[in-house]
N, C-alpha and C positions, 0 to 999 in steps of 0.2 A: 264412136262417140265416147265410149268409156276411156279409150286411150287418150283422147283429147282432155277429158276431165282429169284423168290420172296424171297426165303429163303436166297439166296446169297446176294441179295440187303439188306434185313432186317438184316442179320447177319453182313454185312459190316457197315450198319448204326448204329447197336447197338455196334459194336466194335469202331466206330468213336465217338459215343456219349460221352463216358468219356473224350476223348481227347478234344472234343468241349467244354464240361463243364469245363475242366481244363483251357482251353484258356479263356473262359468267366470269370472264377474265377481270373486268373492272371490279366486280363484286369481291373477287379474291384479292385483288390489289388493295382495295379499301380495307378489307379485313387484315391483310398483312401490314398496311400502314398503321392501322389502329393498334395492332400488336406491337409494332416497333415503337410507337409513341408510348405505350404502356411500359415497355422495357426501358426506354429512355427516361421516363419519369421515375421509375424504380431506381435506375442508376443514379439519377440526380439526387434522389432522397438519400441513398447510401453515401454518395459523395458529400452531401451536406452534413449528414450525421458524423461521418469521418472527420470532416473539417471542424465541426463543433467539439468533438472529442480532442482533436489536436489543440484547439484554442483553450479548452478546459485544462489540458495537461500543461500547456504553456503558462496559463495563469497560475496553476498549482505550483509549478516550478518557481515562478517569480515570487509567489507568496512565501514559499518555503525558504527561498534565498533571503527574502526580507526578514522572515522570522528568525533565521539562523543569525543574521547580522544583528538583529535586535537582541537576541540572546547573548551573543558575544559581547555586545556593548554593555548589557546589564551585568554580566559576570565581570567584565573589566572595571565597571563602575563600582562594584562591590569591593574590589581590591584597592581602590584609591581612598586615601584618608580624607576625612571631611574637614579636619582641622579642629574639631571639638574633641578634646582628649578622652572624656568619659564615653562619648559615643563611639569613638574609634576603638577604645578598649573593649567595650561591650560587643561591638561588631566582630572584633578579632576573636573574642572568647566564645562565640556562639557554637561554632563547629566543634572545638575541643570539648566544651561542656556537654554537648549532646552526645559526643562519642563516649566520654567517660560515663555518663548516665546510662547509655545503652549497654556498655560493657558491664557496668555494675548490675544492671537488671538481668542481663544475659547470664552472668556468672552466678547470681543469686538463684535464678531459675534452675540452672544446671546443678548447683550444689544441693538445692532442695530436692530435686529428682534423685540425685545420687544418695542422699541420706534417707529418703523415703524407700528407695530400693534396699538399702542396708537394713533398715528397720523392719522391712517385710521378710527378711530372712535370706536375701540374696548375698552371695559373696561379693567382696569388693571388685573382683575381676569382672564378674557378670554385670555389676552395677555400672562400671566404667564402660564396658562394651555396649551396654544398652543405652547409655547416655550419649555416646559419641556416634552421631548419625551422619548420613551423607550430606545433610544440610550443614552440619557443623564443619565437616571437611571443606565444603564449598566456601563457607564463611571464613574459615581459617586461611584458605588459599587466597581469597580476595584480600584479606588484611595483609598477608605476607607480600602479595604482588604489589599492593598499594605502597607499602613502606619500603620495600627493597627493590623490586623490579622497576617501579615507577621512578625511583630516584636515579637509576641507571639511565633511563630514557631521558630524564630531565637534564642530566649532565651531558649526555650525548647531544641533545638539542641545543644546549647552551654553547657548546663548542662549535656548532655548525655556523 
């Protein structure tokens, strides 16, 4: 009798085992599908963010191109005479006047520093060496490059 009872229980268990395994398998598949959906959603978010960055970069490039063109047009417009003599003369004189005023201020500041160093007891060699800094060297190089090297490039461009 016990064998019949055990046989029935074991037979029922073995009959239910494939169903239980199928249930576990479906549960694993659902978990896998859910994980795959999460990964797909994460990928789509990354792809969307990348696309937005690409659109932003494209818009920035277009804006920069427009800004450069507007700047070129503004600079070109400054060079065109207006037809009013006094306005054209004033416009033409702005850069040279500012340059001369800046150079006068710069030379005055340097001369003042030089004479202050001399009055404090420094020799003129020390005063000159202390007054000529790396910034002065850079400024002087920029001026020379503007007046001499720039002209060479302008002539070269004019011949092309």
